[in-house]
N, CA and C of each residue as an Amber inpcrd file, in Angstrom:
protein
   714
 -96.5960000  19.4780000  73.7130000 -96.4690000  19.2230000  75.1540000
 -96.4440000  20.4490000  76.0100000 -97.1850000  20.5020000  77.0980000
 -97.2100000  21.6430000  77.9280000 -96.8500000  21.2320000  79.3830000
 -96.0820000  22.0820000  80.0780000 -95.7660000  21.7440000  81.4840000
 -96.9080000  22.2320000  82.3900000 -97.1060000  21.4730000  83.4020000
 -98.1160000  21.7870000  84.4110000 -97.4180000  22.3220000  85.6650000
 -97.9860000  23.3480000  86.2720000 -97.3520000  24.0040000  87.3870000
 -98.1300000  24.0510000  88.6840000 -99.3790000  23.6060000  88.6420000
-100.2430000  23.6610000  89.8510000-100.9800000  22.3330000  90.0220000
-101.3180000  22.0930000  91.2650000-102.1300000  20.8750000  91.5710000
-103.4630000  20.9780000  90.8670000-104.0850000  22.1160000  90.8550000
-105.4040000  22.2240000  90.2720000-105.3310000  21.8700000  88.7570000
-104.3350000  22.3520000  88.0620000-104.2410000  22.0160000  86.6820000
-103.8770000  20.5940000  86.4420000-103.1050000  19.9450000  87.3800000
-102.7590000  18.5280000  87.2780000-104.0830000  17.6990000  87.4610000
-104.8950000  18.0680000  88.4660000-106.1600000  17.3410000  88.6380000
-107.0060000  17.4120000  87.4530000-107.0520000  18.5520000  86.7920000
-107.8650000  18.7380000  85.5980000-107.3200000  17.8450000  84.4500000
-105.9970000  17.8840000  84.2360000-105.3840000  17.1800000  83.1570000
-105.5400000  15.6720000  83.3140000-105.4990000  15.1950000  84.6020000
-105.5930000  13.7570000  84.8660000-106.9680000  13.3560000  85.2400000
-107.9270000  14.2040000  85.0910000-109.3640000  13.8720000  85.4000000
-109.4470000  13.3180000  86.8260000-108.6600000  13.8750000  87.7250000
-108.7370000  13.5030000  89.1400000-108.1570000  12.1700000  89.4740000
-107.4120000  11.5420000  88.5790000-106.7920000  10.2070000  88.8630000
-105.9940000  10.2220000  90.1930000-106.3760000   9.4930000  91.2350000
-105.7090000   9.6010000  92.5090000-104.2780000   9.2520000  92.3990000
-103.8190000   8.2770000  91.5640000-102.3960000   7.9520000  91.4090000
-101.5830000   9.1050000  90.9510000-102.1130000   9.7750000  89.8540000
-101.3600000  10.9350000  89.2900000-101.3650000  12.0870000  90.3520000
-102.4920000  12.3260000  90.9820000-102.5160000  13.4410000  91.9480000
-101.5960000  13.1550000  93.1600000-101.5910000  11.9190000  93.5930000
-100.5890000  11.5550000  94.6080000 -99.1700000  11.8000000  94.1930000
 -98.8420000  11.3880000  92.9430000 -97.4610000  11.5950000  92.4620000
 -97.0970000  13.0760000  92.4300000 -98.0980000  13.9460000  92.2370000
 -97.7870000  15.4170000  92.1980000 -97.3170000  15.9460000  93.4890000
 -97.5800000  15.3090000  94.6600000 -97.0650000  15.6560000  95.9540000
 -97.2190000  17.1500000  96.2530000 -98.3290000  17.7550000  95.7690000
 -98.5610000  19.1680000  95.9830000 -97.5110000  20.1000000  95.3790000
 -96.8420000  19.5670000  94.3750000 -95.7580000  20.2790000  93.6750000
 -94.7070000  20.7980000  94.6810000 -94.2820000  19.8150000  95.5150000
 -93.1610000  20.0630000  96.4130000 -91.8760000  20.2660000  95.5340000
 -90.7930000  20.8090000  96.1310000 -89.6040000  21.0460000  95.2810000
 -89.1740000  19.8130000  94.5630000 -88.8270000  19.9760000  93.2750000
 -88.4070000  18.8390000  92.4580000 -89.4500000  18.1870000  91.6220000
 -90.7060000  18.3750000  91.9470000 -91.7720000  17.8150000  91.1410000
 -91.9710000  18.5850000  89.8920000 -92.1410000  17.8540000  88.7710000
 -92.5260000  18.4290000  87.4760000 -93.6040000  17.6090000  86.8120000
 -94.4690000  18.1860000  86.0290000 -95.5320000  17.4670000  85.3430000
 -95.8180000  18.0840000  84.0000000 -96.3480000  17.2280000  83.0780000
 -96.6270000  17.6720000  81.7230000 -97.8790000  16.9880000  81.2580000
 -98.4430000  17.5210000  80.1810000 -99.5520000  16.8510000  79.5180000
 -99.4200000  17.1490000  78.0110000 -99.9440000  16.1670000  77.2620000
 -99.9500000  16.2370000  75.7840000-101.2450000  15.6320000  75.3800000
-102.2970000  16.5050000  75.1370000-103.6620000  15.9840000  74.8500000
-104.1790000  15.3680000  76.1890000-104.4920000  14.0830000  76.1370000
-105.0080000  13.3910000  77.3930000-103.9200000  12.6030000  77.9960000
-102.6960000  12.6510000  77.5830000-101.5380000  11.9800000  78.1740000
-100.9320000  12.8960000  79.2860000-100.6540000  12.2970000  80.4370000
-100.1070000  13.0450000  81.5490000 -98.9140000  12.3060000  82.1120000
 -97.8880000  13.0440000  82.5600000 -96.7330000  12.4600000  83.1880000
 -96.2490000  13.3230000  84.2950000 -95.9030000  12.7480000  85.4500000
 -95.4390000  13.4640000  86.6350000 -94.1460000  12.8690000  87.0070000
 -93.0690000  13.6940000  87.0420000 -91.7040000  13.2390000  87.4740000
 -91.5930000  13.6200000  88.9750000 -91.4910000  12.5730000  89.8260000
 -91.5270000  12.7280000  91.2860000 -90.2480000  12.0550000  91.8920000
 -89.3220000  12.8180000  92.3260000 -88.0880000  12.1730000  92.8670000
 -88.3030000  11.5490000  94.2770000 -87.7420000  10.4020000  94.4430000
 -87.7520000   9.6440000  95.7100000 -89.1750000   9.4600000  96.1860000
 -90.0530000   9.1880000  95.2710000 -91.4660000   8.8330000  95.6040000
 -91.5420000   7.3380000  95.8930000 -91.8630000   6.9710000  97.1420000
 -91.8730000   5.5900000  97.5470000 -90.5830000   4.9370000  97.2400000
 -89.5000000   5.6560000  97.5710000 -88.0790000   5.2150000  97.5330000
 -87.5400000   5.0720000  96.0980000 -88.2470000   5.6230000  95.0890000
 -87.7320000   5.6060000  93.6880000 -87.9600000   6.9150000  93.0170000
 -87.1240000   7.2330000  92.0610000 -87.4720000   8.3810000  91.2030000
 -88.4850000   7.8200000  90.1610000 -89.6710000   8.3640000  90.1570000
 -90.7770000   7.7950000  89.3760000 -91.3120000   8.8100000  88.3650000
 -91.6760000   8.3230000  87.1840000 -92.3930000   9.0690000  86.1770000
 -93.7790000   8.4060000  86.0690000 -94.7330000   9.0110000  86.8420000
 -96.1010000   8.3640000  86.9040000 -96.8790000   8.9130000  85.7150000
 -97.5000000   7.9780000  84.9670000 -98.1320000   8.2830000  83.7090000
 -99.5400000   7.7480000  83.5990000-100.3340000   8.4220000  82.7770000
-101.6760000   8.0110000  82.4520000-102.0580000   8.5570000  81.1270000
-103.0290000   7.8300000  80.4670000-103.5060000   8.2830000  79.1750000
-103.4010000   7.1900000  78.1130000-103.7160000   7.5780000  76.8660000
-103.6190000   6.6250000  75.7500000-102.1780000   6.2360000  75.4540000
-101.8880000   4.9720000  75.1200000-100.5040000   4.5280000  74.9220000
 -99.7300000   5.3340000  73.9120000-100.2910000   5.6890000  72.8290000
 -99.5850000   6.4210000  71.7870000 -99.1380000   7.7940000  72.2640000
-100.0970000   8.5010000  72.9290000 -99.7780000   9.8000000  73.4770000
 -98.8280000   9.7610000  74.6540000 -98.9460000   8.7110000  75.5190000
 -98.1050000   8.6410000  76.6500000 -96.6580000   8.2730000  76.1950000
 -96.5430000   7.3750000  75.1920000 -95.2240000   7.0090000  74.6240000
 -94.4980000   8.2650000  74.0910000 -95.3060000   9.0900000  73.3730000
 -94.6690000  10.3200000  72.8350000 -94.2420000  11.2480000  73.9630000
 -95.0710000  11.3490000  75.0040000 -94.7950000  12.2420000  76.1010000
 -93.5440000  11.7070000  76.9040000 -93.5220000  10.4120000  77.1450000
 -92.4020000   9.8560000  77.9030000 -91.1230000  10.0640000  77.1700000
 -91.1370000   9.8270000  75.8520000 -89.9040000  10.0450000  75.0460000
 -89.3780000  11.4800000  75.1430000 -90.3010000  12.4250000  75.0260000
 -89.9460000  13.8260000  75.0790000 -89.4640000  14.2410000  76.4960000
 -90.1720000  13.7970000  77.5170000 -89.8810000  14.1370000  78.9070000
 -88.5310000  13.5320000  79.2870000 -88.2800000  12.2810000  78.8840000
 -87.0460000  11.6080000  79.2990000 -85.7920000  12.2970000  78.6660000
 -85.9810000  12.8590000  77.4780000 -84.8460000  13.6190000  76.8740000
 -84.5390000  14.8070000  77.7070000 -85.4370000  15.2570000  78.5290000
 -85.1880000  16.4430000  79.3810000 -84.6660000  16.0430000  80.7540000
 -85.3140000  15.0410000  81.3930000 -84.9960000  14.6980000  82.8120000
 -84.1150000  13.5490000  82.9330000 -83.8560000  12.7400000  81.8810000
 -82.9860000  11.5970000  81.9120000 -83.7370000  10.2830000  82.2150000
 -83.0180000   9.2050000  82.2010000 -83.6680000   7.8650000  82.2980000
 -83.6520000   7.3070000  83.7570000 -83.2700000   8.1600000  84.7110000
 -83.3160000   7.6900000  86.1580000 -84.7400000   7.5860000  86.6350000
 -85.6700000   8.2120000  86.0020000 -87.0500000   8.2030000  86.4300000
 -87.7460000   6.9850000  85.8000000 -88.3540000   6.1240000  86.6840000
 -88.9400000   4.8450000  86.1600000 -90.4320000   5.0380000  85.9350000
 -90.9040000   4.7950000  84.7380000 -92.3810000   4.9620000  84.4860000
 -93.1760000   4.0150000  85.4060000 -94.2850000   4.5600000  85.9220000
 -95.2260000   3.8200000  86.7470000 -96.6110000   4.1980000  86.2790000
 -97.4920000   3.2040000  86.0800000 -98.8610000   3.4480000  85.6650000
 -99.6020000   2.1780000  85.5810000-100.7760000   2.2420000  85.0030000
-101.5950000   0.9990000  84.8330000-100.7920000  -0.0410000  84.1140000
-100.9160000  -1.3030000  84.5150000-100.0970000  -2.3570000  83.9580000
-100.1590000  -2.4350000  82.4620000-101.3980000  -2.3620000  81.9080000
-101.5280000  -2.5260000  80.4640000-100.8060000  -1.3570000  79.7170000
-100.8890000  -0.1540000  80.2930000-100.2200000   1.0100000  79.6950000
 -98.6920000   0.8060000  79.7560000 -98.1730000   0.3500000  80.8420000
 -96.7040000   0.1710000  81.0100000 -96.2320000  -0.9010000  80.0280000
 -96.9650000  -1.9370000  79.8370000 -96.5700000  -2.9830000  78.8850000
 -96.5460000  -2.4210000  77.4720000 -97.5380000  -1.5500000  77.1360000
 -97.5340000  -0.9410000  75.8570000 -96.3110000   0.0070000  75.6470000
 -95.9650000   0.7380000  76.7590000 -94.8520000   1.6330000  76.6810000
 -93.5130000   0.8800000  76.4510000 -93.4060000  -0.2930000  77.0900000
 -92.2150000  -1.1370000  76.9130000 -92.0580000  -1.5190000  75.4570000
 -93.1890000  -1.6350000  74.7200000 -93.1030000  -2.0280000  73.3050000
 -92.8670000  -0.8750000  72.4030000 -93.2190000   0.3710000  72.8930000
 -93.1850000   1.5630000  72.0200000 -91.9870000   2.4440000  72.2050000
 -91.4160000   2.4820000  73.5030000 -90.3770000   3.4210000  73.7810000
 -89.0110000   2.6820000  73.7020000 -88.1230000   3.1110000  72.8620000
 -86.8040000   2.4640000  72.7240000 -86.0460000   2.4150000  74.0730000
 -85.5600000   1.2470000  74.4140000 -84.6780000   1.1100000  75.5600000
 -85.4980000   0.9020000  76.8560000 -86.8270000   1.0330000  76.8260000
 -87.6510000   0.8600000  78.0270000 -88.0330000  -0.6300000  78.1370000
 -87.8860000  -1.2070000  79.3480000 -88.1980000  -2.6450000  79.5780000
 -89.1670000  -2.7360000  80.7630000 -90.1500000  -3.5940000  80.6190000
 -91.1040000  -3.8960000  81.6990000 -90.3810000  -4.4350000  82.8600000
 -90.7440000  -3.9660000  84.0920000 -90.0400000  -4.3460000  85.2420000
 -90.8660000  -5.2370000  86.1860000 -91.9370000  -4.7200000  86.7680000
 -92.6880000  -5.4460000  87.7730000 -94.1110000  -4.9340000  87.8720000
 -95.0200000  -5.8010000  88.2720000 -96.3920000  -5.4020000  88.4250000
 -96.8120000  -5.6260000  89.9480000 -97.6940000  -4.7600000  90.4090000
 -98.1700000  -4.8670000  91.7680000 -99.5040000  -4.1060000  91.8270000
 -99.9750000  -3.7260000  92.9650000-101.2620000  -3.0990000  93.1110000
-101.2140000  -1.7010000  93.7040000-102.0030000  -0.8300000  93.1680000
-102.3180000   0.4760000  93.8070000-103.7710000   0.3420000  94.3120000
-103.9980000   0.8050000  95.5650000-105.3930000   0.7660000  96.0790000
-105.6270000   2.1320000  96.6740000-106.8930000   2.6030000  96.5060000
-107.2810000   3.9100000  97.0800000-108.7260000   3.8510000  97.5350000
-109.0530000   4.8420000  98.4060000-110.3990000   4.9780000  98.9220000
-110.6820000   6.3470000  99.3110000-111.9580000   6.7470000  99.2870000
-112.3620000   7.9980000  99.7940000-113.3950000   7.8020000 100.9460000
-113.4830000   6.5180000 101.3940000-114.3960000   6.1590000 102.4400000
-113.7270000   6.1620000 103.8450000-114.4130000   6.4880000 104.8980000
-113.9260000   6.3620000 106.2550000-114.4550000   5.0180000 106.7620000
-113.5940000   4.0260000 107.0090000-114.0500000   2.7470000 107.3750000
-114.5660000   2.7340000 108.8330000-115.6290000   1.9100000 109.0880000
-116.1520000   1.8520000 110.4510000-115.4170000   0.7700000 111.2400000
-114.2620000   1.1330000 111.8440000-113.4130000   0.2180000 112.5480000
-113.3110000   0.6060000 113.9850000-113.5380000  -0.3210000 114.8760000
-113.2890000  -0.0760000 116.2810000-111.8990000  -0.6050000 116.6380000
-111.0950000   0.1880000 117.2480000-109.6610000  -0.1960000 117.4170000
-109.0290000   0.5560000 118.6270000-107.9610000   0.0010000 119.1460000
-107.1910000   0.6790000 120.1430000-105.9440000   1.3730000 119.5070000
-105.8520000   1.3460000 118.2210000-104.7440000   1.9580000 117.5030000
-104.6710000   3.4580000 117.7610000-103.5230000   4.0030000 117.8270000
-103.3100000   5.3910000 118.0600000-101.9780000   5.8530000 117.4700000
-101.8470000   7.1220000 117.2250000-100.5820000   7.6950000 116.7110000
 -99.5400000   7.6360000 117.8600000 -98.3520000   7.2720000 117.5090000
 -97.2460000   7.1840000 118.4480000 -96.6300000   8.5930000 118.6390000
 -96.1170000   8.8390000 119.8280000 -95.3850000  10.1090000 120.0050000
 -93.9110000   9.6990000 119.7880000 -93.5290000   9.7530000 118.5070000
 -92.2250000   9.3210000 118.1110000 -92.2360000   7.9840000 117.4410000
 -91.1780000   7.2340000 117.4720000 -91.1160000   5.9580000 116.7880000
 -90.4280000   4.8960000 117.5840000 -90.4540000   4.9960000 118.9080000
 -89.7820000   4.0180000 119.7980000 -90.4120000   2.6040000 119.5390000
 -89.5680000   1.6380000 119.2770000 -89.9620000   0.2470000 119.0760000
 -90.2920000  -0.0980000 117.6260000 -90.4210000   0.9340000 116.7450000
 -90.8530000   0.6150000 115.4060000 -89.7710000  -0.0370000 114.6460000
 -88.5110000   0.4240000 114.7370000 -87.4210000  -0.2010000 113.9620000
 -87.2680000  -1.6250000 114.4190000 -87.3400000  -1.9050000 115.6700000
 -87.1870000  -3.2900000 116.1400000 -88.2300000  -4.1860000 115.5150000
 -89.5290000  -3.6990000 115.4890000 -90.5950000  -4.4930000 114.9010000
 -90.3970000  -4.7550000 113.4060000 -90.0550000  -3.6620000 112.6830000
 -89.7880000  -3.7800000 111.2940000 -88.6050000  -4.7860000 110.9690000
 -87.5760000  -4.7290000 111.7630000 -86.4440000  -5.5760000 111.5670000
 -86.8560000  -7.0600000 111.7610000 -87.7200000  -7.3300000 112.7060000
 -88.1890000  -8.6890000 112.9730000 -89.1680000  -9.1600000 111.9030000
 -90.1370000  -8.2590000 111.5690000 -91.3110000  -8.7780000 110.8670000
 -91.3990000  -8.2960000 109.4110000 -90.6940000  -7.1540000 109.0570000
 -90.8200000  -6.6370000 107.7030000 -89.5340000  -5.8600000 107.3080000
 -88.4260000  -6.5940000 107.2130000 -87.1720000  -5.9390000 106.8920000
 -87.1130000  -5.2740000 105.5210000 -87.9630000  -5.6600000 104.5900000
 -88.0180000  -5.0680000 103.2520000 -88.9160000  -3.8440000 103.1350000
 -89.4880000  -3.3870000 104.2270000 -90.3450000  -2.2860000 104.2240000
 -89.6700000  -1.0260000 103.6260000 -90.4730000  -0.2240000 102.8530000
 -89.9290000   1.0360000 102.3320000 -89.9360000   2.1140000 103.3990000
 -90.8420000   2.0480000 104.3350000 -90.9670000   3.0330000 105.3550000
 -90.1990000   2.6630000 106.6130000 -89.3430000   3.5710000 107.1140000
 -88.5300000   3.3340000 108.3010000 -88.4280000   4.6530000 109.1130000
 -88.2180000   4.5340000 110.3930000 -88.0230000   5.7570000 111.1860000
 -86.7470000   6.4490000 110.6420000 -86.8140000   7.7450000 110.6450000
 -85.7140000   8.5250000 110.0970000 -85.7950000   8.9550000 108.6680000
 -86.6380000   8.2630000 107.9320000 -86.8920000   8.6600000 106.5330000
 -87.7630000   9.9610000 106.5120000 -87.3150000  11.0330000 105.9660000
 -88.0290000  12.2940000 106.0440000 -89.4410000  12.2170000 105.3580000
 -89.6490000  11.2490000 104.5200000 -90.9790000  11.0950000 103.8930000
 -91.9850000  10.4640000 104.8620000 -91.4840000   9.8570000 105.9380000
 -92.3880000   9.1480000 106.8570000 -92.7780000  10.1970000 107.9650000
 -94.0700000  10.4720000 107.9710000 -94.5130000  11.5640000 108.8640000
 -94.8440000  11.1660000 110.2530000 -95.4440000   9.9630000 110.4410000
 -95.8790000   9.4900000 111.7500000 -96.2690000   8.0220000 111.6490000
 -96.2380000   7.3600000 112.8140000 -96.5450000   5.9800000 112.9700000
 -97.7710000   5.7750000 113.8310000 -98.5880000   4.8340000 113.4600000
 -99.7180000   4.3990000 114.3100000 -99.4620000   3.0220000 114.7820000
 -99.9780000   2.6360000 115.9270000 -99.6460000   1.2940000 116.4970000
-100.7440000   0.7870000 117.3480000-100.7910000  -0.5230000 117.5210000
-101.5310000  -1.1930000 118.5410000-100.5640000  -1.8580000 119.4790000
-100.7690000  -1.7540000 120.7690000 -99.9050000  -2.3630000 121.7260000
-100.5790000  -3.5950000 122.4200000 -99.7850000  -4.5200000 122.9120000
-100.3400000  -5.6320000 123.6450000-100.4730000  -5.2490000 125.1030000
-100.9070000  -6.1440000 125.9730000-101.1610000  -5.8310000 127.3850000
 -99.8560000  -5.3920000 128.1000000 -98.6810000  -5.8200000 127.5700000
 -97.4360000  -5.4010000 128.2000000 -96.9390000  -4.1050000 127.6690000
 -97.6320000  -3.5190000 126.7170000 -97.2560000  -2.2190000 126.1830000
 -96.3220000  -2.3570000 124.9280000 -96.0410000  -3.5690000 124.5000000
 -95.1950000  -3.7790000 123.3590000 -95.9680000  -3.5150000 122.0630000
 -95.2970000  -2.9320000 121.0690000 -95.9390000  -2.7330000 119.7560000
 -96.1580000  -4.1240000 119.1110000 -97.3690000  -4.3230000 118.5830000
 -97.6420000  -5.6040000 117.9660000 -98.0810000  -5.3430000 116.4770000
 -98.6270000  -4.1940000 116.1400000 -99.0310000  -3.9130000 114.7680000
 -98.8940000  -2.4340000 114.4900000 -98.2720000  -2.1290000 113.3510000
 -97.9860000  -0.7150000 113.0560000 -98.2780000  -0.3570000 111.5950000
 -98.4820000   0.9180000 111.3340000 -98.5660000   1.4500000 109.9740000
 -98.1580000   2.8990000 109.9940000 -97.6090000   3.4090000 108.8790000
 -97.1100000   4.7060000 108.8200000 -97.9220000   5.5710000 107.8240000
 -97.9960000   6.8720000 108.1470000 -98.3140000   7.7960000 107.0980000
 -97.0190000   8.2690000 106.4900000 -96.8730000   8.1250000 105.1660000
 -95.6230000   8.4700000 104.5250000 -95.9000000   8.8000000 102.9930000
 -95.1260000   9.6950000 102.4570000 -95.3130000  10.0890000 101.0850000
 -96.7150000  10.6470000 100.7800000 -97.3670000  11.2140000 101.7680000
 -98.7480000  11.8030000 101.5300000 -98.6630000  13.0140000 100.6480000
 -99.5930000  13.2030000  99.8140000 -99.7730000  14.4340000  99.0320000
-100.9330000  15.1820000  99.7880000-101.0340000  16.4660000  99.5990000
-102.1420000  17.2170000 100.2350000-103.5280000  16.6180000  99.9210000
-103.6780000  16.0840000  98.7230000-105.0010000  15.5860000  98.3020000
-105.1980000  14.0840000  98.4480000-104.1020000  13.3840000  98.6990000
-104.1430000  11.8970000  98.8330000-103.1540000  11.4680000  99.8760000
-103.6780000  10.9810000 101.0430000-102.8210000  10.4870000 102.0690000
-102.2710000   9.0880000 101.6330000-101.1480000   8.6540000 102.1990000
-100.5680000   7.4070000 101.8210000-100.1330000   6.5590000 103.0070000
-100.4770000   5.2870000 102.9590000-100.0900000   4.3190000 104.0320000
 -98.8880000   3.4580000 103.5710000 -97.9810000   3.2210000 104.5050000
 -96.8170000   2.3420000 104.1990000 -96.3970000   1.7080000 105.4670000
 -95.4840000   0.7600000 105.3930000 -94.8820000   0.1630000 106.5790000
 -95.8600000  -0.6600000 107.3880000 -96.8710000  -1.2220000 106.8230000
 -97.8400000  -2.0500000 107.5410000 -97.2010000  -3.3210000 108.0120000
 -97.1610000  -3.5470000 109.2630000 -96.4290000  -4.6970000 109.8530000
 -97.0480000  -5.2090000 111.1290000 -97.1830000  -6.4660000 111.2610000
 -97.6430000  -7.1000000 112.5170000 -96.6570000  -8.1060000 112.9770000
 -96.4500000  -8.0990000 114.2930000 -95.4730000  -9.0710000 114.8540000
 -95.9790000 -10.4810000 114.5420000 -95.1360000 -11.4330000 114.1290000
 -95.5390000 -12.7580000 113.7220000 -96.4010000 -13.4710000 114.7710000
 -96.1550000 -13.3220000 116.0480000 -96.9380000 -14.0260000 117.0550000
 -98.2760000 -13.4260000 117.2240000 -98.5180000 -12.2620000 116.6660000
 -99.8240000 -11.5890000 116.8560000-100.6310000 -11.6120000 115.5670000
-100.2190000 -12.3280000 114.5750000-100.9560000 -12.3440000 113.2850000
-102.1820000 -13.2600000 113.4310000-103.1330000 -12.9820000 112.5110000
-104.3730000 -13.7380000 112.5220000-105.3910000 -13.2730000 113.4790000
-105.1930000 -12.1160000 114.0520000-106.1050000 -11.5530000 115.0640000
-106.8500000 -10.2940000 114.5490000-106.6150000  -9.9640000 113.2400000
-107.2620000  -8.7530000 112.7000000-106.6010000  -7.4630000 113.0760000
-105.3380000  -7.4770000 113.5630000-104.7320000  -6.2620000 114.0430000
-104.3440000  -5.3860000 112.8900000-103.9000000  -5.9680000 111.7510000
-103.6090000  -5.0880000 110.5910000-104.7920000  -4.3460000 110.0700000
-105.9320000  -5.0340000 110.0970000-107.1510000  -4.3960000 109.7160000
-107.4460000  -3.1410000 110.6100000-107.2240000  -3.4130000 111.8860000
-107.5350000  -2.3180000 112.9080000-106.6330000  -1.1650000 112.6880000
-105.3070000  -1.3710000 112.6340000-104.3780000  -0.2510000 112.4990000
-104.4830000   0.4160000 111.1430000-104.7460000  -0.3720000 110.1420000
-104.9420000   0.2570000 108.8320000-106.3040000   0.9990000 108.7360000
-107.2720000   0.4900000 109.3960000-108.5810000   1.1930000 109.4440000
-108.4190000   2.4960000 110.1720000-107.6610000   2.5440000 111.2780000
-107.4360000   3.7720000 111.9740000-106.7010000   4.8100000 111.1110000
-105.6500000   4.3910000 110.4700000-104.8360000   5.3290000 109.6120000
-105.6140000   5.7450000 108.3910000-106.4200000   4.8440000 107.8120000
-107.2080000   5.2430000 106.6680000-108.2150000   6.2500000 107.0660000
-108.9000000   6.1130000 108.1400000-109.8630000   7.0920000 108.6050000
-109.2140000   8.4920000 108.8440000-108.0380000   8.4330000 109.4530000
-107.3730000   9.6800000 109.7490000-106.9250000  10.4150000 108.4520000
-106.4570000   9.6370000 107.4880000-105.9680000  10.2050000 106.2380000
-107.1580000  10.6880000 105.3870000-108.2130000   9.9580000 105.3470000
-109.3930000  10.4160000 104.5710000-109.9460000  11.6790000 105.1200000
-110.0190000  11.8020000 106.4390000-110.5120000  12.9890000 107.0570000
-109.5900000  14.2240000 106.7470000-108.3210000  13.9400000 106.6680000
-107.3450000  15.0330000 106.4580000-107.1370000  15.3590000 104.9980000
-107.0930000  14.3390000 104.1460000-106.6670000  14.5470000 102.7430000
-107.8500000  14.3470000 101.7600000-108.8740000  13.7070000 102.2040000
-109.9800000  13.3940000 101.2840000-109.9100000  12.0070000 100.6260000
-108.6870000  11.4820000 100.5140000-108.5110000  10.1130000  99.9390000
-107.2760000   9.5170000 100.6430000-107.1890000   8.2470000 100.5530000
-106.0260000   7.4790000 101.0100000-105.6710000   6.4300000  99.9570000
-104.3420000   6.2210000  99.9150000-103.8510000   5.2460000  98.9520000
-102.7080000   4.3910000  99.5290000-102.3690000   3.3300000  98.8440000
-101.2900000   2.4690000  99.2820000-100.8550000   1.5630000  98.1020000
 -99.7070000   0.9590000  98.2640000 -99.1640000  -0.0090000  97.2970000
 -99.1880000  -1.3520000  97.9720000 -99.4640000  -2.3760000  97.2040000
 -99.5140000  -3.8140000  97.7480000 -98.9750000  -4.7980000  96.7090000
 -98.2180000  -5.7450000  97.1940000 -97.8380000  -6.8100000  96.3390000
 -99.0290000  -7.5620000  95.7630000 -98.9700000  -7.8210000  94.4320000
-100.1680000  -8.4580000  93.8100000-100.4570000  -9.8660000  94.3700000
 -99.4120000 -10.5290000  94.9150000 -99.6080000 -11.8800000  95.4140000
-100.0070000 -11.9100000  96.9030000-100.0940000 -10.7590000  97.5420000
-100.4300000 -10.7000000  98.9790000-101.9580000 -10.6970000  99.1050000
-102.5390000 -11.8490000  98.8790000-103.9990000 -11.9440000  98.8430000
-104.6250000 -11.5310000 100.1590000-103.9750000 -11.9550000 101.2970000
-104.5720000 -11.6420000 102.5610000-104.5820000 -10.1030000 102.8200000
-103.5260000  -9.3770000 102.4290000-103.5390000  -7.9110000 102.6090000
-104.5390000  -7.2390000 101.6920000-104.6680000  -7.7100000 100.4910000
-105.5820000  -7.1550000  99.5380000-107.0330000  -7.3470000 100.0630000
-107.3220000  -8.4860000 100.6470000-108.6620000  -8.7560000 101.2380000
-108.9120000  -7.7730000 102.3630000-107.9020000  -7.4910000 103.1990000
-108.1130000  -6.5920000 104.3390000-108.4390000  -5.2160000 103.8190000
-107.6670000  -4.7560000 102.7720000-107.8820000  -3.4250000 102.2360000
-109.2310000  -3.2830000 101.5650000-109.6150000  -4.3610000 100.9020000
-110.9840000  -4.3330000 100.2580000-112.0710000  -4.1790000 101.3310000
-111.9250000  -4.8440000 102.4580000-112.8990000  -4.7090000 103.5520000
-112.9090000  -3.2980000 104.1940000-111.7720000  -2.5990000 104.0280000
-111.7540000  -1.2190000 104.4780000-112.2440000  -0.2300000 103.4700000
-112.6940000  -0.7130000 102.3050000-113.2360000   0.1980000 101.3420000
-112.3630000   0.4960000 100.1240000-111.1230000  -0.0030000 100.1380000
-110.2050000   0.2790000  99.0340000-110.6080000  -0.4940000  97.7810000
-110.3050000   0.1260000  96.6440000-110.4480000  -0.6110000  95.3090000
-109.0300000  -0.8450000  94.8040000-108.9290000  -1.9520000  94.0940000
-107.6290000  -2.4320000  93.5950000-107.3980000  -2.0800000  92.0890000
-106.2050000  -1.7350000  91.7910000-105.8470000  -1.2780000  90.4440000
-104.4870000  -1.9080000  90.1100000-104.4100000  -2.6120000  89.0120000
-103.1630000  -3.2540000  88.5810000-102.2280000  -2.1480000  87.9810000
-101.0380000  -1.9870000  88.5690000-100.0920000  -1.0660000  88.0660000
 -98.7710000  -1.7680000  87.8900000 -97.8390000  -1.0500000  87.2780000
 -96.5630000  -1.6880000  87.0210000 -95.4740000  -0.5840000  86.8260000
 -94.2650000  -1.0180000  86.7910000 -93.1300000  -0.1150000  86.5200000
 -92.3160000  -0.6720000  85.3920000 -91.5510000   0.2220000  84.7810000
 -90.6110000  -0.1360000  83.7640000 -89.3180000   0.6700000  83.9520000
 -88.2680000   0.2280000  83.3450000 -86.9540000   0.9550000  83.5480000
 -86.0940000   0.8370000  82.2460000 -85.1020000   1.6870000  82.2520000
 -84.1860000   1.7210000  81.1340000 -82.9100000   0.9120000  81.4020000
């Protein structure tokens, strides 16, 4: 096992895997990464509201790497990776149990979307909208990982659809907190605001990514139309 210390080496070890590169967070303070052959693991504290050990590679090698790394960093870091890999790890690593599956989506395309969405100067009205329409959101104003909010307003100037840039890495921007006011749903506003943020992130970072519930068929369809590809991922815990 060898520890990785730079983003360039992480990209090489992970063959450019956007999920792994995103987890590296530009090697901000607290980030650690390792490889063992073609197995890669990145320990990323408070990544999308959890301490995560993001992994990729062949199950046997990743299981060995996870066991060794966990002996160093402890069991507070929850493995995250492709669903089939996480299920294998739950069978191979003592004490590790499969937790939940969902979707990772990413794109390097700039979507052709016409929209009135724009970045907000601050976050006025965002908390009220999240409280009404998406109280389980991971992204909230005041969270230091949330960098900025984009929004569409109605004719009265009220926020009706929002999305945040949050937990972005230098090489992979990240979208979170996508929310539309219930009375404004069904009008394509989420597609517009996400299209705007996606375009901004791809221009700045080269790629954009997001997490989505696997049962949220409508959202997945929107992201597909914006050029995102879907990947089944999962988490496990001790």
